[in-house]
N, C-alpha and C positions, 0 to 999 in steps of 0.2 A: 670316480670310484668312491664307494661308501667308506665312511670312517671304520666300519667293522672290517672291511676288506683290507684297508690300509693297516689296521692294527694286526690283522692276521699275517700280512706280509712282513711287518716289523717283528712279530714273534718268530716267524720263520727265519729271518736274518739272524736274530739272537740265538736261536736254537742251533743253527749251523756252527756258529763260532763257539758256543758253549760245548757242543758235542765233540769238536775237534780234539783229538788226543785222548778221548775217553773210550771205555769199552763199547759204547754205543755208536762210535764213529763209523765203523764199516757198514753197518746196516743203514744208518741215516744217510751216509754218503751215497749209497746205491739208490735209495728211495728219492733223494733230492735230484740226482742225475736223471732218473727215470721220469720224474715229474716235469722237470724243465726240458728234457729231451723230447717229450710228447711223441714217442714212438719212432723218432729218427735216431738211428744208431750213431751217426756222426755227431749230431748235436749232443747226444748222451755222453759220448766219449769226450767232447769238448768240456762239458759240465764236470765230468770226473776229473779232468785236468785242472779246472778252476778250483774244484774242491780240494784237490791235493795241494795246490798253491796256498789256499787258505790254511790248511792244516800245517803247512810248513811255516807260515807266518806266525800262527798261534804258538807253535813249539819254539820259535826262535826269538820271540819278542823279549827285549830287555826291560828292566823295570822302568826306565825313564820313558820309553816310547810305548810301553805296553798298552795303556789305556787308549791312546790315539790309534795305534795299529789295529787293535781289536775293534774299535769304533768304525774305522774305515772298512774293515772286512764285514762287519755287521750291516753297515749301510749298503755296501755293494750287494750283499745277498738280499737284503730287503728290496732293493731296487729291482733285482732280477725277478723276485716274486711279484712285485707290483706290475712290472712289464708283462709278465705272463698273464696275470689276472686282467689287466687292461686290454690286452690284445685278444682275449678270448671272447667268443659270443656269449650272450647272457646264459645260454644253456651250458656251454662249456665252462663258464666261470663258476657256476654252481658245482660242477664236478671237480674242477681244480681246487676250489675252496674246501670241498669235502676231503680231497686227498691231502691237502696241506694240513687240515685239522687233524686227520688221522696220523700224519707224520709227527705233528707236534705232541700228540698224546703219548708217543713213544720216545720223545726227546727228553734229555735231562732237564729237570726243573731249573729255573734260574736261581743262582745263588743270591741270597739276600741276608742282610743283618740290620738290626736296629742300631741306633747311635751308640758308639762305643763297642760294638760287636765286630766280629770278623766272620766273613763267609767266603767259601771257596768252592769252585766247581771241580776241583781236582784234588791232588794229593796234598796233605798238610802234615807236617811233622810238629807235634806238640810235646815238649819236654821241659822239665824243670831241673835247675842246677842249684847246688848249694843249699838244699833244704827248702827251696821255694815250692809252691804248689802250682801245678798246671792243671787246667780243666778245659773241657770243650764238649760241645754237643755234637754228636757224630750221626750223620745220616748217610749211610753207605758202608762200603767195605772198610774193615779195620785190620791193621797189622800191628801187633804188639811185639816189640823186640827188647831184649835185655831184661834184667831182673831189677825191679825197683829197690832203692835203698830203704832200709827201715828208718823211720823218723827218730830223731834224738828223743830220749825220754822226756825232756823238758817241752817238747812240741806236742805231746799228747800221745 
């Protein structure tokens, strides 16, 4: 299998894990199951069950095991996509790769941050206490609650 297809499978695995628990999950879940089921309703149902288990893991991970659990899930889905691509004929492989690319185009972008930064692919609560300043760059939905306190006159 080419490096490009391996990278595509890896991106697919990451997208499944990143989408779990987001507003995009239901649609992505259906599309992944349909892609991996390849027209077989029983296989598609089995994939939906696997996807539900992944979503449950993503929701349940604790901070200690979070990275490891998410990595295991990502590798599992990457392997499923690699297997699908490897087991396809050359003609089918092109179609599967195109379907996977289309799926990825609608998936949430990976969260990333530079050194010293913080990125999240989900909900983040940013607040300041005791006159401190809180700031963040927001890409997505924002909910603002409460009334901010006025700064002390000595703070500007």
